[in-house]
VEXDREN-2710 file (C-alpha; in Angstrom, 1 decimal):
% VEXDREN-2710
k/r/px/py/pz
1/MET/-103.7/49.2/-39.0
2/GLN/-100.7/51.4/-39.8
3/THR/-99.7/51.3/-36.1
4/LEU/-99.7/47.4/-36.1
5/LEU/-97.7/47.3/-39.3
6/LYS/-95.1/49.7/-37.9
7/ALA/-94.7/47.6/-34.8
8/ARG/-94.1/44.5/-36.8
9/MET/-91.5/46.3/-38.9
10/GLU/-89.7/47.5/-35.8
11/ARG/-89.7/44.1/-34.0
12/PRO/-86.6/42.7/-35.7
13/GLU/-84.6/45.9/-34.8
14/ILE/-85.6/45.5/-31.1
15/VAL/-84.7/41.8/-31.2
16/ARG/-81.3/42.7/-32.7
17/ARG/-80.6/45.3/-30.1
18/PHE/-81.6/42.9/-27.3
19/ARG/-79.3/40.2/-28.6
20/THR/-76.4/42.7/-28.9
21/ILE/-76.9/43.9/-25.3
22/THR/-77.2/40.3/-24.0
23/GLY/-74.1/39.2/-25.9
24/GLY/-72.1/42.1/-24.4
25/LEU/-73.2/41.2/-20.9
26/LEU/-72.2/37.5/-21.4
27/THR/-68.8/38.5/-22.7
28/LEU/-68.2/40.8/-19.7
29/ALA/-69.2/38.1/-17.3
30/ALA/-66.9/35.6/-19.0
31/ALA/-64.0/38.0/-18.8
32/VAL/-64.6/38.6/-15.0
33/ILE/-64.8/34.8/-14.4
34/LEU/-61.5/34.3/-16.4
35/ALA/-59.8/37.0/-14.4
36/PHE/-60.7/35.3/-11.1
37/ALA/-59.6/31.9/-12.4
38/VAL/-56.2/33.2/-13.5
39/SER/-55.7/34.9/-10.1
40/GLY/-56.8/31.8/-8.2
41/CYS/-54.5/29.6/-10.3
42/GLN/-51.3/31.6/-9.7
43/SER/-48.5/29.1/-9.3
44/GLU/-46.7/28.4/-6.1
45/SER/-43.4/29.5/-7.7
46/GLU/-44.9/32.9/-8.6
47/ARG/-46.1/33.4/-5.0
48/ALA/-42.7/32.2/-3.7
49/ASN/-41.0/34.8/-6.0
50/VAL/-43.1/37.6/-4.7
51/ASP/-42.5/36.5/-1.1
52/TYR/-38.8/36.2/-1.6
53/TYR/-38.2/39.5/-3.3
54/LEU/-40.6/41.5/-1.1
55/ASN/-40.0/39.9/2.3
56/GLY/-36.6/38.1/1.9
57/VAL/-38.0/34.6/2.7
58/GLY/-38.5/31.5/0.7
59/HIS/-36.6/30.6/-2.4
60/PRO/-37.1/32.0/-5.9
61/SER/-37.0/28.5/-7.4
62/GLY/-40.5/28.0/-6.0
63/VAL/-39.4/25.5/-3.4
64/PRO/-40.7/26.7/0.0
65/SER/-38.1/26.8/2.7
66/PRO/-38.9/25.1/6.1
67/GLU/-39.0/28.5/7.8
68/THR/-42.2/29.3/5.8
69/GLN/-43.9/25.9/6.2
70/GLY/-44.8/26.4/9.9
71/THR/-43.6/23.0/11.0
72/VAL/-40.4/21.9/12.5
73/ASP/-38.7/18.6/11.7
74/TYR/-36.8/17.5/14.8
75/SER/-35.0/14.7/12.8
76/THR/-31.9/15.1/15.0
77/ASN/-33.8/13.1/17.6
78/LEU/-33.2/10.0/15.4
79/LEU/-30.1/7.9/15.8
80/HIS/-27.7/7.8/12.8
81/GLU/-24.6/5.9/11.7
82/GLY/-21.6/6.9/13.8
83/ASP/-23.6/7.6/17.0
84/VAL/-22.3/6.1/20.2
85/VAL/-24.8/4.6/22.6
86/ASP/-24.6/3.2/26.1
87/ILE/-26.8/0.2/26.8
88/ASN/-27.2/-0.5/30.5
89/PHE/-28.9/-3.4/32.4
90/GLN/-29.8/-2.8/36.0
91/TYR/-29.2/-6.4/37.1
92/SER/-27.9/-8.4/34.1
93/THR/-24.8/-6.3/33.9
94/ASN/-22.9/-8.8/31.8
95/PHE/-24.9/-7.5/28.9
96/ASN/-23.9/-3.9/29.4
97/THR/-22.1/-2.4/26.4
98/VAL/-21.1/0.9/24.7
99/GLN/-21.2/0.6/21.0
100/LYS/-20.9/2.8/17.9
101/ILE/-23.6/2.4/15.3
102/ASN/-22.1/0.7/12.2
103/LEU/-22.3/2.2/8.7
104/ASP/-25.1/-0.3/8.0
105/GLY/-27.0/1.3/10.9
106/GLU/-26.9/-1.7/13.1
107/LEU/-25.6/-2.7/16.6
108/ASN/-24.2/-6.2/17.3
109/LEU/-25.5/-7.2/20.8
110/SER/-24.5/-10.2/22.8
111/SER/-26.9/-13.2/22.6
112/VAL/-29.5/-11.4/20.4
113/GLY/-27.4/-10.5/17.4
114/THR/-27.8/-7.5/15.2
115/VAL/-30.3/-4.8/15.9
116/LYS/-31.3/-1.9/13.6
117/ALA/-30.5/1.3/15.4
118/SER/-30.3/4.1/12.8
119/GLY/-33.6/5.8/12.1
120/ARG/-35.0/5.0/15.6
121/THR/-35.2/7.4/18.5
122/VAL/-33.3/6.5/21.6
123/MET/-36.5/5.5/23.3
124/GLY/-37.5/3.4/20.3
125/LEU/-34.2/1.5/20.4
126/GLN/-34.5/1.0/24.2
127/ASN/-38.0/-0.5/23.7
128/GLU/-36.7/-2.8/20.9
129/ILE/-33.8/-4.0/23.0
130/THR/-36.1/-4.6/26.0
131/ARG/-38.3/-6.7/23.8
132/LEU/-35.4/-8.8/22.4
133/TYR/-33.9/-9.5/25.8
134/LYS/-37.1/-10.1/27.7
135/PRO/-37.0/-14.0/27.4
136/GLN/-33.6/-13.9/29.0
137/VAL/-33.7/-11.1/31.6
138/LYS/-37.5/-11.0/32.3
139/ASP/-38.3/-7.6/33.8
140/ASP/-34.8/-6.2/34.2
141/VAL/-34.7/-2.4/33.6
142/ILE/-32.8/-1.6/30.4
143/THR/-31.6/2.0/29.7
144/VAL/-30.2/3.3/26.4
145/LYS/-28.3/6.7/26.3
146/LEU/-26.7/8.6/23.5
147/ILE/-23.1/9.2/24.4
148/SER/-22.0/11.1/21.3
149/SER/-23.5/12.0/18.0
150/GLY/-21.9/11.1/14.6
151/ALA/-24.3/13.4/12.7
152/THR/-22.8/16.7/11.6
153/VAL/-23.5/19.6/9.4
154/SER/-20.9/21.4/7.2
155/VAL/-20.5/25.2/7.3
156/GLY/-18.5/27.1/4.8
157/GLY/-18.1/30.4/3.0
158/SER/-17.6/33.7/4.9
159/VAL/-17.3/32.1/8.4
160/LEU/-14.3/32.2/10.7
161/ARG/-13.9/28.4/11.2
162/PRO/-15.4/26.6/8.3
163/GLY/-15.9/22.8/8.8
164/PRO/-18.2/20.3/10.4
165/VAL/-20.4/21.2/13.4
166/GLU/-21.7/18.4/15.5
167/LEU/-25.5/17.9/15.4
168/ASN/-26.2/16.5/18.8
169/ARG/-29.5/18.4/19.3
170/PRO/-32.0/20.4/17.2
171/LEU/-29.8/23.1/15.6
172/THR/-30.8/26.2/13.6
173/VAL/-28.8/27.7/10.8
174/LEU/-27.7/30.6/12.9
175/GLU/-26.5/28.3/15.7
176/ALA/-24.5/26.3/13.2
177/VAL/-22.9/29.4/11.8
178/MET/-22.0/30.5/15.3
179/GLY/-20.6/27.0/16.0
180/ALA/-18.3/27.6/13.0
181/GLY/-16.8/30.7/14.7
182/GLY/-19.4/33.1/13.5
183/PHE/-19.6/35.0/10.3
184/ASP/-17.1/37.5/8.8
185/THR/-18.8/40.8/9.5
186/SER/-17.1/42.6/6.7
187/ARG/-17.7/40.1/4.0
188/ALA/-20.7/37.8/4.8
189/LYS/-23.9/38.3/2.8
190/LEU/-26.3/37.2/5.5
191/SER/-29.4/37.8/3.5
192/ASP/-28.6/35.0/1.1
193/VAL/-27.3/32.1/3.1
194/LYS/-27.8/28.7/1.4
195/VAL/-28.7/25.4/2.9
196/LEU/-28.0/22.3/0.7
197/ARG/-30.0/19.2/1.7
198/ILE/-29.9/15.7/0.1
199/LYS/-32.9/13.6/1.2
200/ASN/-34.4/10.5/-0.4
201/GLY/-31.9/10.8/-3.3
202/ARG/-33.0/14.4/-4.1
203/GLN/-31.1/17.6/-3.7
204/SER/-32.7/20.8/-2.6
205/VAL/-31.3/24.3/-2.0
206/TYR/-33.0/26.6/0.5
207/THR/-32.3/30.3/1.1
208/VAL/-32.3/31.6/4.6
209/ASN/-32.2/35.3/5.4
210/LEU/-30.1/35.5/8.6
211/LYS/-30.3/39.3/8.5
212/ARG/-34.0/39.1/9.3
213/VAL/-33.2/36.6/12.0
214/LEU/-30.7/38.9/13.7
215/ASN/-33.0/41.8/13.4
216/GLY/-35.8/39.9/15.1
217/ARG/-38.0/40.0/12.0
218/GLU/-38.1/36.2/11.6
219/THR/-39.9/34.2/14.3
220/GLN/-39.9/30.7/12.7
221/PRO/-36.5/29.1/13.2
222/PHE/-35.0/27.0/10.3
223/TYR/-33.9/23.7/11.8
224/LEU/-31.1/21.7/10.2
225/GLU/-31.1/18.0/9.3
226/PRO/-28.1/15.7/9.6
227/PHE/-25.4/16.3/6.9
228/ASP/-26.9/19.6/5.7
229/ILE/-24.4/21.9/4.0
230/ILE/-24.6/25.6/5.0
231/TYR/-22.9/28.2/2.8
232/VAL/-22.5/31.9/3.7
233/PRO/-21.8/33.8/0.5
234/THR/-19.5/36.8/0.2
235/LYS/-20.8/40.3/-0.6
236/THR/-20.0/41.6/-4.1
237/PHE/-17.9/44.7/-4.0
238/ASN/-17.9/47.1/-6.9
239/TYR/-14.7/49.2/-7.2
END
């Protein structure tokens, strides 16, 4: 009887200890889950900052640079305002013409009128002109060639010949700098070259580490787009 009474008296104490242990385990589990959630939800900007300061790539603003995206935009294959094209008919030579794409992006062709050229590839323009002239020239062979490009990029800062560089083919930042006479070896800060790009009404700034490129440590080229601005900053000298 006394044993049974003692067991009943000790039962609340056992329950209290059990609840304490269980509560502690639940708190620990919640803390572990929260830690993993915070780690998994780390922002892109934080990861970009780490990548930028440790590896010299990307941009500390959190905007990933094209060299870290793994894809290359060959937008220079598209025609732009100011490009000069040669349109040649194999038999209906009276339609042959060499024209400069107007500021409105169009060409004015004999007997078919205006044709949108900017934003198309050379082959795309050739196919469109073939379609438009087909009722008149039947199966005549029409060829479109790019004679000269009106698209440029601007290079400034610590380069030997700052100014525009023609963008007539896919061009990297390093190639554009070399097209501007190369960089000033005594003043140029190659690890912090800036590329300013305006696209769809928005302005973005990318940081390109040309020192890594020249050292062979960067394998993904940074391709430029028409009318990009490249600025090579000057080193800071403390006297």
